[in-house]
C-alpha positions as CSV (number, residue, x, y, z in Angstrom):
1,M,-34.3,37.5,4.2
2,Q,-35.1,33.8,4.2
3,L,-32.6,31.6,2.4
4,T,-33.5,28.6,0.4
5,R,-33.1,25.1,1.8
6,E,-29.5,24.3,2.6
7,A,-27.8,22.1,0.1
8,T,-24.8,19.9,0.5
9,A,-22.0,20.3,-2.0
10,P,-22.7,17.1,-4.1
11,E,-26.1,18.6,-4.9
12,V,-24.7,21.6,-6.6
13,L,-21.1,20.7,-7.5
14,S,-20.0,17.7,-9.6
15,E,-16.7,15.8,-9.3
16,Q,-15.8,17.3,-12.7
17,S,-16.3,20.8,-11.4
18,I,-14.1,20.1,-8.4
19,A,-11.4,18.7,-10.7
20,H,-11.7,21.7,-13.0
21,Y,-11.1,24.1,-10.0
22,R,-8.1,22.1,-8.8
23,E,-6.5,22.0,-12.3
24,H,-7.5,25.5,-13.7
25,G,-7.9,27.6,-10.5
26,Y,-11.5,28.6,-11.1
27,V,-15.0,27.2,-11.5
28,H,-18.3,28.6,-12.6
29,V,-21.4,27.3,-10.8
30,P,-24.6,28.4,-12.5
31,Q,-27.7,29.3,-10.6
32,L,-26.4,28.6,-7.1
33,L,-28.9,31.2,-5.8
34,A,-32.6,31.1,-6.4
35,Q,-33.9,34.1,-8.4
36,E,-36.1,35.4,-5.6
37,E,-33.0,35.4,-3.4
38,V,-31.0,37.3,-6.0
39,A,-33.8,40.0,-6.3
40,G,-33.7,40.5,-2.5
41,F,-29.9,40.7,-2.3
42,L,-29.8,43.1,-5.3
43,A,-32.3,45.4,-3.7
44,E,-30.2,45.4,-0.5
45,A,-27.0,46.0,-2.5
46,K,-28.5,49.1,-4.0
47,R,-29.9,50.3,-0.6
48,H,-26.5,49.7,1.0
49,F,-24.7,51.7,-1.7
50,A,-27.1,54.6,-1.2
51,L,-26.5,54.5,2.6
52,E,-22.7,54.4,2.2
53,E,-22.8,57.3,-0.3
54,S,-24.2,59.5,2.5
55,R,-21.3,58.7,4.8
56,T,-17.9,60.4,5.0
57,L,-15.2,58.0,4.0
58,G,-13.9,56.5,7.3
59,P,-12.9,53.1,8.7
60,N,-14.6,50.6,6.4
61,E,-17.2,53.2,5.5
62,G,-18.2,55.1,2.4
63,V,-18.1,54.2,-1.3
64,R,-14.5,53.8,-2.6
65,S,-13.5,54.3,-6.2
66,H,-10.6,52.9,-8.3
67,E,-9.6,55.5,-10.9
68,L,-7.1,55.1,-13.7
69,D,-6.1,57.5,-16.5
70,E,-8.6,55.7,-18.7
71,G,-11.4,56.5,-16.3
72,N,-13.3,54.9,-13.4
73,V,-12.6,51.1,-13.0
74,V,-15.0,50.2,-10.2
75,E,-16.7,51.4,-7.0
76,W,-17.0,49.3,-3.9
77,V,-17.9,49.2,-0.2
78,N,-15.2,47.7,1.9
79,H,-16.2,45.0,4.4
80,A,-19.8,45.4,3.4
81,G,-20.9,42.6,5.7
82,L,-19.5,44.0,8.9
83,D,-22.6,46.0,9.6
84,N,-25.1,44.7,7.1
85,E,-26.7,41.4,8.2
86,V,-28.3,40.7,4.8
87,L,-25.1,41.0,2.9
88,R,-23.3,39.0,5.6
89,G,-26.0,36.3,5.1
90,L,-25.1,36.2,1.5
91,S,-21.4,35.9,2.3
92,C,-22.2,32.9,4.6
93,H,-25.0,31.5,2.4
94,P,-25.1,27.7,3.0
95,R,-24.8,26.8,-0.6
96,I,-22.0,29.1,-1.4
97,A,-20.2,28.1,1.8
98,R,-20.5,24.4,1.1
99,V,-19.1,24.8,-2.4
100,A,-16.2,26.9,-1.1
101,E,-15.3,24.4,1.6
102,T,-15.5,21.5,-0.9
103,L,-13.1,23.3,-3.2
104,A,-10.7,24.3,-0.4
105,G,-10.7,20.8,1.0
106,G,-11.6,21.9,4.6
107,A,-13.3,24.2,7.0
108,L,-13.3,27.9,6.1
109,R,-13.8,31.2,7.8
110,L,-15.2,34.4,6.3
111,F,-12.4,37.0,5.9
112,K,-14.4,39.8,4.2
113,S,-17.0,40.6,1.6
114,D,-16.9,43.7,-0.6
115,L,-19.9,45.0,-2.5
116,Y,-19.0,46.1,-6.0
117,R,-20.6,48.1,-8.8
118,K,-19.2,48.8,-12.2
119,K,-21.2,51.6,-13.9
120,S,-21.8,52.0,-17.5
121,A,-18.6,53.2,-19.4
122,S,-16.4,51.9,-16.5
123,T,-13.1,50.8,-17.9
124,L,-11.1,47.5,-17.6
125,T,-10.2,46.1,-14.2
126,P,-6.4,45.4,-14.7
127,I,-5.1,41.9,-14.5
128,H,-4.0,40.9,-11.0
129,H,-4.0,38.1,-8.4
130,D,-5.8,38.4,-5.1
131,E,-3.5,36.7,-2.5
132,V,-1.0,39.5,-2.4
133,F,-3.8,41.6,-0.8
134,F,-4.6,39.1,1.9
135,P,-3.3,40.1,5.4
136,F,-3.3,36.5,6.6
137,T,-1.3,33.3,6.3
138,A,-3.5,30.3,5.4
139,R,-3.4,26.8,4.0
140,A,-6.2,27.7,1.5
141,A,-7.8,30.9,0.4
142,L,-10.4,31.6,-2.4
143,T,-12.8,34.1,-3.6
144,A,-16.5,33.7,-4.5
145,W,-17.8,36.3,-7.0
146,V,-21.6,36.4,-6.8
147,A,-23.4,38.0,-9.8
148,L,-26.4,40.0,-8.6
149,V,-27.3,40.9,-12.2
150,D,-26.6,39.3,-15.6
151,V,-23.0,40.0,-16.6
152,P,-22.4,39.2,-20.3
153,A,-18.9,39.8,-21.7
154,D,-19.6,43.5,-22.5
155,R,-20.7,44.3,-18.9
156,G,-17.4,43.4,-17.2
157,C,-17.4,39.7,-16.4
158,L,-14.3,38.0,-15.2
159,S,-11.5,36.5,-17.4
160,F,-8.9,34.0,-16.1
161,I,-5.6,32.5,-17.2
162,P,-6.3,28.8,-16.4
163,G,-3.6,27.1,-14.3
164,S,-1.8,30.4,-13.5
165,H,-2.5,29.7,-9.8
166,R,0.2,27.1,-9.9
167,L,2.8,29.5,-11.1
168,V,2.0,32.8,-9.4
169,E,3.4,33.5,-5.9
170,P,2.9,36.6,-3.8
171,P,5.9,38.9,-3.2
172,P,7.6,38.9,0.2
173,A,5.5,40.4,3.0
174,D,8.1,43.1,3.7
175,M,8.7,44.2,0.1
176,D,8.3,47.9,-0.5
177,P,4.5,48.3,-0.8
178,M,4.5,50.2,-4.1
179,E,6.9,47.7,-5.6
180,A,4.7,44.8,-4.3
181,L,1.6,46.5,-5.6
182,G,3.2,46.9,-9.0
183,E,4.0,43.2,-9.1
184,A,0.5,42.2,-8.0
185,E,-1.0,44.2,-10.9
186,D,1.6,43.2,-13.5
187,P,1.9,39.4,-13.3
188,F,3.2,39.5,-16.9
189,G,6.2,41.4,-15.8
190,R,7.2,38.8,-13.2
191,W,6.0,35.8,-15.1
192,P,6.2,36.7,-18.8
193,E,5.2,33.2,-19.9
194,L,1.6,34.0,-18.7
195,A,1.2,36.4,-21.7
196,Y,1.4,33.3,-24.0
197,R,-1.2,31.2,-22.2
198,P,-4.8,31.2,-23.4
199,S,-7.4,33.1,-21.3
200,V,-11.0,32.2,-20.6
201,T,-13.8,34.8,-20.3
202,V,-16.8,33.7,-18.2
203,P,-20.1,35.5,-18.7
204,V,-22.6,34.9,-15.9
205,R,-26.3,35.2,-15.1
206,A,-27.7,36.7,-12.0
207,G,-27.4,34.0,-9.3
208,D,-24.3,32.4,-10.8
209,V,-21.2,32.2,-8.7
210,T,-17.6,31.9,-9.8
211,F,-15.0,30.6,-7.4
212,H,-11.3,31.3,-8.0
213,H,-8.1,30.5,-6.3
214,G,-6.2,33.4,-4.5
215,R,-3.3,33.1,-6.9
216,I,-5.0,32.9,-10.3
217,A,-4.3,35.8,-12.7
218,H,-7.6,37.4,-13.7
219,W,-9.3,40.6,-14.7
220,A,-12.7,42.1,-15.4
221,G,-13.7,43.7,-18.7
222,S,-15.0,47.2,-19.2
223,N,-18.8,47.8,-18.9
224,R,-19.9,48.8,-22.4
225,T,-23.6,48.5,-21.6
226,D,-26.2,50.9,-20.2
227,A,-26.7,48.9,-17.0
228,T,-24.6,48.9,-13.8
229,R,-22.9,45.6,-12.9
230,Y,-23.5,44.6,-9.2
231,S,-21.7,41.8,-7.5
232,L,-20.6,40.7,-4.0
233,I,-17.0,39.4,-3.7
234,T,-16.3,37.3,-0.7
235,I,-12.9,36.0,0.4
236,Y,-12.7,32.8,2.4
237,M,-9.6,31.6,4.4
238,D,-9.0,28.2,6.1
239,A,-10.2,27.9,9.6
240,G,-6.6,28.1,11.0
241,A,-5.6,31.3,9.2
242,T,-3.4,33.8,11.2
243,F,-3.0,37.5,10.9
244,N,-0.1,38.6,8.7
245,A,-0.1,42.4,8.0
246,T,1.8,42.7,4.7
247,S,3.2,45.9,3.4
248,I,0.4,46.2,0.8
249,H,-2.3,45.7,3.4
250,N,-0.8,48.5,5.6
251,L,-0.7,50.8,2.6
252,L,-4.2,50.2,1.4
253,N,-5.9,49.9,4.8
254,P,-4.5,52.7,7.0
255,D,-7.9,53.0,8.8
256,D,-8.0,49.3,9.8
257,P,-4.4,48.0,9.9
258,D,-4.9,45.4,12.6
259,L,-8.4,44.3,11.6
260,G,-9.9,45.6,14.8
261,G,-7.2,44.7,17.2
262,Y,-5.5,41.5,16.1
263,R,-1.8,40.9,16.8
264,Q,0.6,39.7,14.2
265,G,0.4,35.9,14.1
266,A,-2.8,35.7,16.0
267,P,-5.6,33.4,14.8
268,L,-8.3,35.2,12.9
269,D,-11.4,34.0,14.6
270,G,-14.2,35.4,16.7
271,E,-17.4,37.1,15.5
272,R,-15.7,39.1,12.7
273,F,-14.3,36.0,11.1
274,P,-16.9,33.2,11.6
275,L,-16.8,29.7,10.4
276,V,-19.0,29.7,7.3
277,A,-20.5,26.2,7.2
278,G,-19.9,24.0,10.2
279,P,-20.5,20.2,10.3
280,A,-22.2,18.6,7.3
């Protein structure tokens, strides 16, 4: 797929947007992708889901599902860009990468990109923060949430607690994994004051991207529409990030505990974790 002309961050990101991210922990960038690009990426996302549904669940293969008593939350393909060049191209899209590096304040590497779909009648994605799931130590980490379809409030768009990234901290790396997972998915329990802060819901159009800090408390609404929500979620880490296998990572990734052979404390670099932008 041919990408649109590369743009530098000032063309797509204002100083006000940068300041908003630093203060609130998230920013919404409308129409970062051209519509013809979005159509191609959406078609590839659907094709990739169909391919993965035919596979037996194995190391970074198959369609995974998050289920709660209330019903299905979301389905996803883990590390979707590892063997799909089109989706990897979206993860490293020059416009998205430039914005991410501007917000992070330095060079970034791709950690992973997961392909998500939230079908009709899927339930609420519980409140959580992302950094607790990251098996690396980094100066900066953030997530780009790329909308491949329109996502109004009733189709499961994201909501954030602005400024919570300055309060939330991940649990110790060696904490009991179930206890750590409970803390990650119940920030109100550890930081009860968050329950009294206002939240912001961010509906998006296809081609919009939201960027959020690894520590911001956020969630996604239920899908009450007849259409499936498709999105690609990409995690970026600073160029000097090192491998740090936390207890939660080991619990949730028994098929890939060392990310393909990395030692604890080793730099996460090489082909799997490429620099996403390079010199301006």
